[in-house]
N, C-alpha and C positions, 0 to 999 in steps of 0.2 A: 473471778479474780478480785482479791481486796487492791484499793485505790494504794497505787505506787507513783501518783506524779508527786515530783518532789524527790523521790526518793531513789527512782529507778524505772526501767522499762521493761516491758514482760514481752515475751514471745507468744506464737501459736501453742507451744509446748509447755508455757508456764516458767519458763526459765528468766530469770531476773538479769538486765544490764544496767550499769551504775551509767549515771551523769556521764556523758562525754564519749563514752563507748559507740562503737558503730555497731549494728547489728540488721540481720533479716527476719523481721517478724515472722515468715513462713517461707517455705519452699522455695513460691512462685513469686514471692514479694521482692520489691526493690529493697535495695540497703537503705537504711534510717539511721538517724544519728539520735543518741537519748538525749534527751535536755530537760530542763527541769518541768518545763510544758508539756513533756511527755515526748513520744517519737516525731520526729521532723524527718518525713521520708523524701527523698530527693529521685523524681524521674528523671534517670539517663537518659543522654541524647542517644536513642538506640536506631539503629540503620535500616533504613525502609525497607519492608518488605517487597521482593520481586513482585511487578504486577500480574505474572502468571500464577501467582502460588495459589494453590488449591488445597495444602493443607498446612495449617500454621498452630507450632506448640508453642502453649501459652503456660507451660509449667514453670518458667524462668521469667526473671524481671524483664527482660526485652522478649518479644515475643520472634519465633524463629521459623523461617519456611523450611517444610521437611519436603515438600513435592511440588515441582513443578508442574504447569500444562505445557506437556511436549507436542503439543498439534493445534491446529487452526480449524476452525468451522467457519467454512464459506458455503455461500447458496444451498445449503441444506446438507454439505458433504464434509466430510473430516480430513485435513490432510496430516502429514507429519512434518516436523519443523524442517526446514530449509528443502521441502518437496517442493518441485517446479509442474505445474499442469496447465494444460489449454482448457480455457472455458468456451473458446470459439475460435475458431479458425484465426482469427484477429487478434484474440487476447490471449497473453502467456501470465501468467501469475505464478507467484513463488511465496511459500508460507515462511515469514518471518521468526527470529527468534524470538520475539517480543509478543506471537501471537496473532500481527497483524497479517494481511494479505495483501502486498503490493502487486498490481498488475500492471502491464505494459500494453500497448496496442499498438501494432504494425503499423509502421510509415507506408505508404504506398508510393512506387515512382510515380511522375505525372504519366498519364497514358498518351500514346502517339496517335490517338484516335480522338473524335468529339461524340463517338456513340458507344463507349465501352459498357460492357456487359459484366455483371455479379454472377457468378457461377453458385450453384450449391458446395459447400466445403471449400471454397478458396475465399482469403482474405480480399485479395485485391483483384478490380476490375480487369477483366483482358478484352482487347480489341480483335470479336472475332471476324471483322472486316478489313482487317488491317489498316494500315495507316491513313488517316484521310483528315479532310476539314471542311470547313462550310465555304460554301459560295452561295451568300444570302441566307435561305434556308436548306438550301441543296446541299445534301451530303457527296463530297467526290473523293476519289482516291488520290494518293499524296504521288508525287512523282511524274502527274500525266496531265498535258492540259485537255482541258474539257469544254467542248462549245455549250453554254448552257443556256444560250438562244441565239437566234440569226445573227445578232452583233456584238456578243460578246462571248470570249475564251477567259477562263479561268485557270490557275494553275494552283495545284498547292505544293507548297515547297517542305523539303522533309530532308534530313539528314541522317542518313542509315546508320545505325548504332550510337546517336548522340542524346537518343529520347526530346530531341527537339523537334519540335512541330507548331507550323503556324495556327491557331484555332483559324482564322481568317484565309482565304486562298486570295491570291492576287489575280485581279481581274481586268481585262484592259477592254474597250469598248470600239469596235470598228466602224467605219462609215456603214450604213445599212441603204442596199438599194429599194 
């Protein structure tokens, strides 16, 4: 194209614009102002693309998102947006709208025994031997007095239905013969 500086500006198709006119140099270009020094193109404040955009249209001045990812990938598996899933007996997760996976771990109540057991496929430990507590290193059942030796009687206090148990038994020593 001939040099139009000082006379006007030319777009991709050869159309000449006068100084002071606004024009788009091409179909995907941002608007420009024709000045004596040539086109002065202003990049407008374009809206930010969505973080989950997987197909961007760049045929206009501002890129536009044409397709968003509507799934999450987590530990080698794919989940739909807003889908909830269990990854273990204790972990519940959800595929959020932003593509992130949020997980919560179950809170287990305090056990009413000192020897809880974890069972497969169960989140929280269970008391297979019932409510109990420690008398020194010995495990004794709750609600009963237990003679731990010739001179000592221990009692494991337990309140039914309150999930409150003392970890250590109350022991009293007696005069021994």
